[in-house]
N, C-alpha and C positions, 0 to 999 in steps of 0.2 A: 466519874470524871466526864466533863463536858467536852464534846468533840470540837475540833477546829476546822473551819472551812475557809479556803482561800479562793478569792474571786477577784479578777482583774476588773477594776472600775465598776464594782458592784454597787447595788443600791445601799445608801447609808443616809441616815437622818442627820439634819443639821445639829441637833442636840448631842448626838453621838460624836460627831466630828469636833464640836466645841469642847466636849469633855476630854477627848483624846488630846487635842492641842493644848488644853490647859494643863493636863497631867504631864505631857512631854516637855513643856516649856515653863512649868512652875508658876502659873498665874491662875486667877479665878476664871471659871468658864465665862465666855461671852455669848452674845446672841447673834454671831455672824451668820449670814446667809451664804454658805459655801457654794451652793450650786450657781448662784448668780455671780459670785466673786470669781469662780474658776473659769466661767465661760467668757468673761469680758476680755477684750483685747486680742481675740483670736481671729477677728474679721468675719465672724459668723453673721452678725447683724448687717454689716455692709454687703456681704455676699447675698443675703436674703433680699435686701432692697434692690440690688443690681438684678437679681433674678426676676423680681416683681416688675421692674421697669422694662426688662427685655420681653417678658410675657405680655405686658400691656401694649408695648410697641408692636409686637407681632400680631396682636389682636386688633390693631388699627386704632388704638387709643392715642389721643394727642397730648394728654396731660396725666401726670401722676401727682396726686395731692397727698399731703401728710399733715396730721395734727399731732402735736407733741407737747409735753411739759417743758417749761423754760430750761430746766437743767439738761435737757437732751439737745439743745440748740446746736452745739458744736458737732455732735454726732451727725445730725441730719444735714447741716449746712456744709461743714468742713469735710467729713468723711464720705458722705453720700452724694454731695453735689446739688442738693436742693437749693433754691434761691428764695429769699424772703418775698412775700406778697402781702398785700393789705387784705385781710379777711373781713368778713362780716358775719355776725352771729345773732340769732334771736333765741333766747332761752324760752322753752315752751313749758 
């Protein structure tokens, strides 16, 4: 007989969670990314940006710049307070 180990918030792979969810709710397994999905909406990213801004300010920096994909626009502008600027870029 195989032993059972209980662990609070232990390491588990996405495919294991997808299989468990599928079995529990009676649907075929999906390819959800549970780690990304569980962390969103908890303010972790916003707090990280706030920490970076505070550290940069303390170090005497005058500007904090961010590059991001279009789908993250709301996060950086609305949640973190960045303002739009006109960038320039040369692909090398």
